[in-house]
C-alpha positions as CSV (number, residue, x, y, z in Angstrom):
1,X,110.8,-4.6,-38.3
2,X,109.8,-5.9,-34.8
3,X,109.1,-5.9,-31.6
4,X,112.3,-7.3,-30.3
5,X,114.4,-7.7,-27.3
6,X,118.1,-8.7,-27.4
7,X,119.7,-11.8,-25.4
8,X,122.9,-13.1,-25.8
9,X,123.8,-16.5,-25.3
10,X,127.6,-17.6,-25.2
11,X,127.3,-21.1,-25.7
12,X,124.1,-22.4,-27.6
13,X,124.0,-26.0,-29.0
14,X,120.9,-26.8,-31.5
15,X,121.7,-30.4,-31.0
16,X,123.5,-30.4,-28.2
17,X,120.9,-33.0,-26.2
18,X,121.7,-36.5,-25.6
19,X,118.7,-38.8,-26.0
20,X,118.4,-42.4,-24.5
21,X,116.4,-44.8,-24.0
22,X,115.6,-47.9,-21.2
23,X,113.8,-48.8,-19.1
24,X,112.6,-47.2,-15.3
25,X,113.2,-49.1,-12.4
26,X,110.3,-48.8,-9.7
27,X,110.5,-50.4,-6.3
28,X,107.4,-51.1,-5.2
29,X,104.5,-51.5,-6.6
30,X,104.3,-50.8,-10.2
31,X,101.9,-48.7,-11.8
32,X,100.7,-47.5,-14.8
33,X,103.1,-43.9,-15.5
34,X,102.5,-42.7,-18.9
35,X,106.3,-42.5,-20.1
36,X,106.5,-38.6,-21.7
37,X,107.8,-38.6,-25.2
38,X,111.8,-37.0,-25.3
39,X,111.3,-34.1,-27.8
40,X,114.8,-34.9,-29.2
41,X,113.3,-38.4,-30.2
42,X,113.6,-37.4,-33.7
43,X,116.9,-36.4,-33.7
44,X,117.8,-40.2,-35.0
45,X,115.9,-38.9,-38.2
46,X,117.6,-35.7,-38.9
47,X,121.2,-37.2,-38.1
48,X,120.6,-40.1,-41.1
49,X,118.9,-37.9,-43.4
50,X,121.7,-35.6,-43.0
51,X,124.4,-38.4,-43.1
52,X,122.7,-40.1,-46.5
53,X,123.0,-36.5,-48.0
54,X,126.6,-36.0,-47.4
55,X,127.9,-39.6,-48.4
56,X,125.3,-40.0,-51.3
57,X,124.4,-36.7,-52.5
58,X,125.4,-36.2,-56.2
59,X,127.8,-32.8,-55.4
60,X,129.8,-32.4,-52.7
61,X,127.9,-30.0,-49.6
62,X,128.4,-27.5,-47.1
63,X,127.4,-28.8,-43.5
64,X,126.8,-25.1,-42.5
65,X,124.6,-24.6,-45.4
66,X,122.7,-27.6,-44.6
67,X,122.6,-26.7,-40.8
68,X,121.5,-23.1,-41.7
69,X,118.7,-24.5,-43.5
70,X,117.4,-27.6,-41.3
71,X,117.2,-24.6,-38.5
72,X,115.3,-22.0,-41.4
73,X,112.6,-25.1,-42.5
74,X,112.0,-25.8,-38.2
75,X,111.4,-22.2,-37.5
76,X,109.9,-21.5,-40.5
77,X,106.9,-24.1,-38.6
78,X,106.2,-21.7,-35.9
79,X,104.8,-17.8,-37.0
80,X,105.6,-15.5,-39.5
81,X,107.2,-13.6,-37.4
82,X,109.9,-16.3,-36.1
83,X,113.2,-16.5,-38.0
84,X,116.5,-18.0,-38.4
85,X,118.9,-15.2,-39.1
86,X,122.8,-16.6,-40.6
87,X,125.3,-14.0,-39.3
88,X,125.3,-11.6,-42.6
89,X,121.2,-11.2,-41.6
90,X,121.6,-10.7,-38.1
91,X,124.2,-7.9,-38.8
92,X,121.3,-6.6,-40.6
93,X,119.1,-6.7,-38.0
94,X,121.6,-5.1,-35.6
95,X,122.2,-2.1,-37.6
96,X,118.8,-1.6,-38.3
97,X,118.0,-1.0,-34.3
98,X,121.2,1.1,-33.7
99,X,120.2,3.7,-36.5
100,X,123.3,3.0,-39.0
101,X,124.2,1.3,-41.4
102,X,125.9,1.1,-45.0
103,X,123.8,1.9,-47.7
104,X,122.2,4.4,-50.3
105,X,120.0,6.2,-48.4
106,X,116.1,5.2,-49.7
107,X,113.6,4.2,-48.0
108,X,111.5,1.4,-49.8
109,X,108.0,-0.3,-50.3
110,X,106.1,-2.9,-52.6
111,X,103.6,-0.5,-54.6
112,X,101.4,-2.4,-56.8
113,X,104.0,-5.4,-57.1
114,X,107.3,-2.7,-57.6
115,X,110.2,-2.1,-55.1
116,X,109.2,1.8,-54.8
117,X,111.5,4.4,-53.7
118,X,109.6,6.3,-50.5
119,X,111.7,8.8,-49.7
120,X,115.3,9.4,-50.3
121,X,117.7,10.8,-47.6
122,X,119.1,14.0,-48.4
123,X,123.1,14.1,-48.6
124,X,122.7,10.4,-49.4
125,X,124.8,8.4,-52.4
126,X,120.8,7.9,-53.8
127,X,120.3,11.5,-53.4
128,X,123.3,12.4,-55.2
129,X,122.5,9.7,-57.5
130,X,119.1,11.4,-58.6
131,X,117.1,9.3,-57.3
132,X,113.3,10.4,-56.7
133,X,110.2,9.2,-54.3
134,X,108.2,7.4,-57.2
135,X,111.5,5.7,-58.7
136,X,110.7,1.7,-59.4
137,X,113.6,-0.8,-59.6
138,X,113.7,-2.4,-62.6
139,X,116.7,-4.6,-61.1
140,X,119.2,-4.4,-58.1
141,X,122.0,-6.6,-58.8
142,X,121.1,-8.3,-61.6
143,X,117.9,-9.6,-60.2
144,X,114.6,-8.3,-61.2
145,X,112.7,-5.9,-58.9
146,X,109.1,-6.5,-59.4
147,X,107.5,-9.5,-56.7
148,X,110.9,-8.7,-55.3
149,X,110.5,-9.5,-51.5
150,X,111.4,-6.1,-49.0
151,X,113.8,-8.4,-47.3
152,X,115.5,-9.5,-50.3
153,X,116.1,-5.6,-51.6
154,X,117.3,-4.7,-48.4
155,X,120.1,-7.5,-48.1
156,X,121.0,-6.8,-52.0
157,X,121.2,-3.1,-51.1
158,X,123.4,-3.2,-47.5
159,X,126.7,-4.1,-47.1
160,X,130.3,-2.2,-46.5
161,X,130.8,1.2,-46.9
162,X,132.6,1.7,-50.2
163,X,130.6,-1.4,-51.7
164,X,129.0,-0.6,-55.1
165,X,124.8,-1.1,-56.2
166,X,124.1,-1.4,-59.4
167,X,120.4,-0.9,-60.5
168,X,118.0,0.4,-63.1
169,X,115.1,2.3,-62.4
170,X,111.8,3.3,-64.0
171,X,110.5,6.6,-63.6
172,X,107.1,7.6,-64.6
173,X,107.2,10.0,-67.9
174,X,110.2,8.9,-68.7
175,X,111.1,6.5,-71.8
176,X,114.5,5.4,-71.1
177,X,115.5,3.2,-67.7
178,X,117.9,4.8,-65.4
179,X,120.5,3.0,-64.7
180,X,122.5,4.2,-61.5
181,X,126.0,3.0,-59.9
182,X,125.7,3.9,-56.3
183,X,128.8,3.9,-53.5
184,X,127.4,2.5,-50.7
185,X,127.8,4.4,-47.4
186,X,127.4,5.2,-43.6
187,X,123.8,5.7,-43.1
188,X,122.3,7.5,-40.2
189,X,118.4,7.4,-40.2
190,X,116.6,10.1,-37.9
191,X,114.4,8.5,-36.3
192,X,112.1,12.3,-35.4
193,X,111.5,14.9,-37.4
194,X,109.6,17.6,-35.5
195,X,108.4,21.0,-36.7
196,X,106.4,23.8,-34.8
197,X,103.5,24.9,-36.9
198,X,102.5,28.7,-37.3
199,X,99.6,28.3,-34.4
200,X,102.6,26.9,-31.8
201,X,101.6,23.0,-32.4
202,X,104.1,20.7,-32.9
203,X,104.1,17.9,-35.7
204,X,106.3,14.6,-35.2
205,X,107.0,12.5,-37.4
206,X,108.0,9.2,-35.8
207,X,109.7,6.8,-38.2
208,X,110.8,3.6,-36.5
209,X,111.9,2.6,-32.4
210,X,115.8,2.6,-32.7
211,X,118.1,2.9,-30.0
212,X,118.3,6.9,-30.4
213,X,114.1,7.4,-30.3
214,X,113.9,8.3,-27.1
215,X,116.8,11.1,-27.6
216,X,115.4,12.3,-30.5
217,X,112.2,12.8,-28.8
218,X,113.1,14.5,-26.3
219,X,115.4,16.9,-27.9
220,X,113.0,18.0,-30.6
221,X,110.1,18.7,-27.8
222,X,113.0,20.9,-26.1
223,X,113.4,22.4,-29.0
224,X,109.9,22.9,-30.0
225,X,109.2,24.3,-26.1
226,X,112.2,26.8,-26.3
227,X,111.3,28.5,-29.6
228,X,107.6,29.1,-28.4
229,X,108.2,30.4,-25.0
230,X,108.0,33.7,-25.7
231,X,104.4,33.4,-27.8
232,X,103.1,31.4,-25.0
233,X,104.3,28.1,-25.3
234,X,103.3,24.7,-27.2
235,X,99.8,24.1,-27.6
236,X,99.6,20.9,-28.6
237,X,101.2,18.0,-30.4
238,X,100.5,16.1,-33.7
239,X,102.2,12.7,-33.6
240,X,102.6,10.9,-36.5
241,X,103.2,7.3,-36.4
242,X,101.4,6.2,-40.3
243,X,103.8,3.7,-41.8
244,X,106.1,2.7,-38.7
245,X,106.9,-1.3,-38.8
246,X,107.6,-0.6,-34.7
247,X,111.2,-1.9,-33.3
248,X,112.4,-1.4,-29.6
249,X,109.4,-2.1,-26.9
250,X,112.1,-0.7,-24.7
251,X,111.9,2.7,-26.8
252,X,107.7,2.6,-27.0
253,X,107.4,2.3,-23.2
254,X,110.2,5.3,-23.0
255,X,108.3,7.9,-25.3
256,X,104.6,6.9,-24.1
257,X,106.6,7.6,-20.6
258,X,107.4,11.0,-21.7
259,X,103.0,12.0,-21.9
260,X,101.9,9.9,-19.3
261,X,101.9,10.3,-15.6
262,X,101.0,6.7,-14.5
263,X,99.7,3.4,-15.2
264,X,99.8,0.4,-17.0
265,X,101.8,0.9,-20.8
266,X,101.8,-2.4,-22.1
267,X,101.8,-5.6,-20.5
268,X,103.3,-9.4,-22.0
269,X,101.9,-12.5,-22.1
270,X,103.7,-15.9,-22.8
271,X,102.9,-19.4,-22.9
272,X,99.5,-20.1,-21.1
273,X,98.5,-16.7,-21.3
274,X,101.2,-16.2,-18.0
275,X,102.3,-12.5,-17.5
276,X,105.5,-12.1,-18.4
277,X,106.5,-8.7,-17.6
278,X,104.4,-5.2,-17.3
279,X,105.4,-1.4,-18.1
280,X,104.1,2.0,-16.2
281,X,104.4,5.4,-16.3
282,X,106.4,7.3,-14.1
283,X,105.9,10.9,-13.4
284,X,109.6,12.1,-13.6
285,X,110.2,13.8,-16.6
286,X,107.0,13.7,-17.8
287,X,105.9,16.4,-20.0
288,X,102.7,19.2,-19.7
289,X,99.6,18.0,-20.2
290,X,99.6,18.8,-23.6
291,X,96.1,18.2,-26.4
292,X,97.9,15.5,-28.5
293,X,96.8,13.5,-31.7
294,X,98.5,10.6,-33.0
295,X,98.2,9.8,-36.8
296,X,98.4,5.8,-38.0
297,X,97.6,3.6,-40.8
298,X,97.4,-0.1,-41.8
299,X,101.6,0.0,-41.7
300,X,101.6,1.8,-38.1
301,X,102.9,-1.3,-36.3
302,X,103.7,-3.4,-33.4
303,X,105.8,-0.7,-31.2
304,X,104.2,1.7,-33.0
305,X,100.8,0.1,-32.2
306,X,102.4,-0.7,-28.5
307,X,102.4,3.7,-27.9
308,X,99.2,4.5,-30.3
309,X,97.1,1.5,-28.2
310,X,98.6,3.3,-24.4
311,X,98.0,6.5,-25.3
312,X,94.5,5.3,-26.3
313,X,93.4,3.7,-23.3
314,X,95.0,5.9,-21.0
315,X,92.4,9.1,-22.8
316,X,95.7,10.7,-23.4
317,X,95.5,11.7,-27.2
318,X,93.0,11.2,-30.2
319,X,94.2,8.6,-32.6
320,X,92.9,9.6,-36.2
321,X,93.5,7.5,-39.3
322,X,93.0,3.6,-40.4
323,X,93.1,0.3,-38.4
324,X,96.7,-0.6,-37.6
325,X,98.4,-3.4,-39.0
326,X,98.2,-5.9,-36.0
327,X,100.8,-7.1,-35.1
328,X,100.6,-7.9,-31.3
329,X,103.8,-10.3,-30.3
330,X,106.5,-9.8,-29.3
331,X,110.2,-11.5,-30.3
332,X,113.4,-12.3,-28.6
333,X,116.7,-12.2,-30.0
334,X,118.7,-15.2,-28.7
335,X,123.0,-14.6,-30.1
336,X,124.2,-18.0,-31.2
337,X,128.1,-19.2,-31.0
338,X,128.6,-18.5,-34.7
339,X,127.3,-14.5,-35.2
340,X,124.2,-16.1,-36.0
341,X,120.7,-15.7,-34.4
342,X,117.4,-17.3,-33.9
343,X,114.9,-14.2,-33.6
344,X,111.8,-16.4,-31.6
345,X,108.3,-15.0,-30.9
346,X,107.8,-15.2,-27.2
347,X,104.6,-13.3,-25.6
348,X,102.0,-11.3,-26.5
349,X,101.2,-7.9,-25.5
350,X,98.4,-6.0,-24.4
351,X,97.6,-2.5,-24.1
352,X,96.2,-1.4,-20.4
353,X,92.7,-2.3,-20.8
354,X,93.4,-5.5,-21.4
355,X,93.1,-5.1,-25.5
356,X,95.6,-7.5,-27.3
357,X,95.5,-6.0,-30.9
358,X,97.3,-9.3,-32.5
359,X,95.5,-10.0,-36.0
360,X,93.2,-7.2,-35.4
361,X,95.5,-3.5,-34.6
362,X,94.3,-0.4,-33.0
363,X,90.8,1.3,-34.1
364,X,91.4,5.6,-34.7
365,X,89.0,7.2,-32.6
366,X,88.1,9.4,-35.6
367,X,88.4,7.1,-38.6
368,X,89.7,9.2,-41.5
369,X,91.3,7.7,-45.3
370,X,93.8,9.1,-47.1
371,X,92.9,9.9,-50.6
372,X,96.0,10.2,-53.4
373,X,97.3,13.6,-55.2
374,X,94.8,13.3,-58.1
375,X,91.8,13.1,-56.4
376,X,92.5,15.9,-54.2
377,X,93.5,18.3,-57.2
378,X,90.7,17.1,-58.9
379,X,88.3,17.6,-55.8
380,X,89.9,21.1,-55.1
381,X,89.2,22.2,-59.1
382,X,86.1,21.7,-59.2
383,X,85.1,23.5,-55.7
384,X,87.2,26.6,-57.2
385,X,85.4,26.4,-60.2
386,X,81.9,25.8,-58.9
387,X,81.5,30.2,-57.4
388,X,79.3,33.0,-57.7
389,X,82.1,34.7,-59.4
390,X,82.7,31.2,-61.9
391,X,78.9,31.7,-63.3
392,X,77.9,33.7,-66.6
393,X,76.9,37.0,-66.2
394,X,77.0,36.9,-62.1
395,X,76.5,40.3,-60.6
396,X,79.9,42.5,-59.9
397,X,80.4,44.0,-56.9
398,X,80.8,47.6,-58.1
399,X,81.7,49.2,-54.8
400,X,85.1,47.5,-55.0
401,X,85.7,45.1,-58.1
402,X,88.9,44.1,-56.9
403,X,87.0,43.1,-53.2
404,X,86.4,39.3,-53.9
405,X,90.4,38.5,-55.2
406,X,91.4,40.8,-52.0
407,X,89.2,38.5,-49.6
408,X,90.5,35.7,-51.1
409,X,94.2,36.6,-50.9
410,X,93.6,38.2,-47.1
411,X,91.7,34.7,-46.4
412,X,94.8,32.4,-47.7
413,X,97.2,34.5,-46.0
414,X,94.8,34.7,-42.3
415,X,95.3,30.7,-42.6
416,X,98.9,30.2,-43.7
417,X,99.7,32.9,-40.5
418,X,97.1,30.8,-38.2
419,X,98.0,27.4,-39.4
420,X,95.7,26.3,-41.4
421,X,96.4,22.5,-42.8
422,X,95.6,23.0,-46.3
423,X,99.0,25.2,-46.7
424,X,101.2,22.9,-44.1
425,X,100.2,19.9,-45.2
426,X,99.4,20.1,-49.2
427,X,97.8,17.2,-50.7
428,X,98.2,14.9,-46.9
429,X,94.8,14.8,-46.8
430,X,94.9,12.7,-43.4
431,X,97.1,15.1,-41.9
432,X,95.2,17.8,-42.8
433,X,92.3,16.4,-41.0
434,X,94.2,15.2,-38.1
435,X,95.5,18.4,-37.6
436,X,92.2,20.1,-37.6
437,X,91.4,17.2,-35.2
438,X,93.8,18.9,-32.8
439,X,92.7,22.5,-33.3
440,X,89.4,21.3,-32.2
441,X,90.8,19.7,-28.7
442,X,92.5,22.9,-28.5
443,X,89.2,24.7,-28.4
444,X,87.2,22.1,-26.5
445,X,89.8,22.7,-23.3
446,X,89.7,26.7,-23.6
447,X,85.7,26.1,-23.1
448,X,85.8,23.7,-20.5
């Protein structure tokens, strides 16, 4: 998903310009003025090629397909985020930003060349059909899932509610392929998932910047404030934007404004580095100055990078994780007369300190790599295996033989009550360290 704004064009003719040639008429003394080449001078080449194809190609051709293909080729010479969208592709983009669409209720990513289910929406068609995170697509609608681009996979899984998606899946530990026939439904994506941790810090998972993101965030924070009022209130925020692909710039600005009272959030510069726009924070409605940590990774992109960059430059949050994706461009979506659209890169965005993150990303204040679950389990087993109690012929605590076991149980219970990260985030090493960092920020404020 790209950083985008929408502009509707009532009438848009791609080939509506009239090119003419001829001499210029001058009065007085002639001077050598270089003639500026018309940008439409090569349309004659296009028109001739189109005529030859329509009249001479061995089979009858569809003119709409030819024109769409020509526009795709033209836009394809630009940056990778500019694109031409046919009417169906534009409907998919619009449903993404609205946070609802006809689909089967899964999130997918490419892992080792395979389209892989990363999460399954509770109560959706995929969940009822038995799909699990980690399942890989062997086929979608008869097309091999190996090396299939995500955009194509999304198009194949999206569609009108009530229609069906046929897929063959493979699952680790299962010999035979799993065949599913899932009826599409209207899927509503929650942009925000939040919970209050036992130490009264709030974990907020921000998945995407769609039309409902800020409203969902405000509601989640209001619930957290209400839930913790009797215990002393919210102590800090852990904002998790890992794997967040971005979305609407306007929502990114509003999210920042929840935590910033003043100052620039983001500025956009167009051709020749001319500033197009600048968004600033306002004091109205800003949340308290809670200690804050933002968690990012290499799939944190575009609008999510705007938020991370603004909070970092304003010294409002500590950024933890790995360097972000580095998409620092803004796309404008121009709706054309036939329902198709042109997604065009119109600007680069800059953080409050004037940094462009294009092709570089946001560098975390605290670099923390993610470890997979087997590595963590191995490390934990080795740690637990090497202790005084594990040594042969170790001295027994004769005063209280069960003291070690009781102490271990007491420490475990205390860690849960105090919100220690090991029990809260399981094998999610980055989240555990980010939570420890947040507790450190809270402690440093207390001692100041």
